[in-house]
C-alpha positions, 0 to 999 in steps of 0.5 A, a space after each residue: 655790552 656793545 654800543 653802535 658806532 654812532 654812540 661809541 667813544 673810541 675810534 674803531 680799529 681792525 684786528 691787526 696781526 698777532 705780532 704787531 698787536 703784541 708790540 703795540 700792546 707793549 708800547 701802550 703799556 709803557 705809555 700807561 706807566 710813564 705818562 700815568 706816572 707823570 700825570 699822577 705826580 702833577 696831580 699830587 702836587 696840586 692836591 696834597 695840602 688838601 689831602 693832608 687836611 683831609 687825613 687830619 680831619 678823618 683821624 681825630 681820636 674818639 677819646 678826646 675833643 675834636 681838635 679841628 672844627 672843620 677844614 678851614 680851622 684845620 688849615 689855619 691850625 696847620 699853617 700856624 703850627 708848621 707853616 705852608 711847608 707843613 702841609 706838604 709833610 711826607 710828600 715824598 712817599 705820596 709822590 711815589 704813590 701817586 706815580 704808582 697809583 695813576 700808572 697802575 690805574 691806566 695800566 690795569 684799565 687797559 688790561 681790563 679792556 684786553 680781557 674783554 676783547 680776548 674773551 670774545 665778547 667784543 671783537 676789536 673792531 667793535 666798541 666798548 659800551 659805558 657799562 663795560 667801561 665802568 667794569 674795566 674801571 672797577 677791575 683796574 681799581 681792584 688790582 691797584 688797591 694792592 699796590 696802593 695800600 702800603 704807600 698810603 699807610 706810610 703817607 697817613 702815618 706821616 701826615 697825622 702821626 698818632 699821639 696818646 695825648 693828642 699833641 703833635 709829635 715830631 715829624 716822621 720820615 718814610 724810612 723810620 715809618 717803614 722800619 717800625 711797621 715791619 718791626 712791629 707788624 711784619 710784611 702783613 702790617 703794610 696792608 692794614 686797611 686794605 679792605 677800605 682801599 679795595 672798596 674805595 678803589 674798586 668802586 671809585 675807579 669805576 666812577 672815575 673812568 666811567 664818569 669821565 667817559 660818560 661826560 666825554 660822550 655827552 660833550 661829543 654828542 653836544 658838539 655834534 649838534 653844531 655840524 650837519 653832515 656825517 663827514 663833519 660829525 666823524 671829523 669832529 668825533 675824531 678830534 680831542 674835546 676842547 680843553 675846558 670840556 676835557 677839564 670838566 670831564 676829568 673834574 666830574 670824574 674826581 668828584 664822583 670817585 671821592 664822594 661815592 665811596 668816601 666812608 671807606 676812605 675814612 675808615 681806612 685812614 682811621 685804621 692807618 693812623 693808629 700808633 705803630 705797635 698798637 694791636 690791630 686785632 680788634 681794629 677791623 674795617 667793620 668794627 671801625 665803621 660801626 664805632 664811627 657810625 655810633 659816635 658820629 653818624 653819617 657825618 663822621 663817615 663823611 668828615 673831610 669829604 668837602 675838602 676832598 672833593 674840592 681838591 679832587 676836581 682840579 687834580 683829576 682834571 689835570 691828570 686826565 689832561 696831562 695823560 691824554 695830552 702826552 698820549 696824543 702829542 708824544 706817542 711812543 709808536 
């Protein structure tokens, strides 16, 4: 689980006193929450129209002809029906969700690192290997999924409200959705679709953090070839990557996150766009997945994947650049 210093991505640091370490950890936790929230909000404004299209493509009912032929047709019909503002329908809840999701991802990822250090498997003056960083990403996604599922449920019901005849019902408001879900399904109803979120976030976050660090490490290795002395290599390794390399690392992370576990997200969206009040007993994650596979095959599970990967590349690039930039230039300690 340990890389040699020459292949490590983190800057080494020695074991500080317990009190100082606790204070530093508290400050870093606040940074994760504040800067993660800011980065998440920026990313959500970039990706939200694409996310609306994705949810509408995923949630088309089986008992009716497909309303949208593909992402472009969905964009066209959505713009014709509601205008550009309609693509941002229900963004209030997702902005809260984006802040909660991104800050939780960075917070729990750091908690995962602390768990590794505290276990004694790796001392704090050593470096975490890539497999370990994939683990901390999965650890982060697992816990973040429980924060995210209720927020995504409200978002999905606003983006693609269910209608018996397939027509577009009036826009829903977050408060009305929350009241109706609680009235019909209780507190438990807000975690409908949790299995899909858990699979997507655990696997996807491993790919998100691990993929970003893998590409970052690759760029550091490539950049080191341009200098000759060890001192120059050490200086270069301690500096942030050029912006275009940071952007590519973040973009690759976003595409990896979405593509690898997209079927779980499709099933989750289908479950979360059910009409409020409809019985959820027979709509389990496994049954929904089998039903989609039997009717549409793999294409049904990946419906909307292209548009999702397209929007996730710039969104993730900006999230990591904003987060890393704030941590670098506006440290709280």
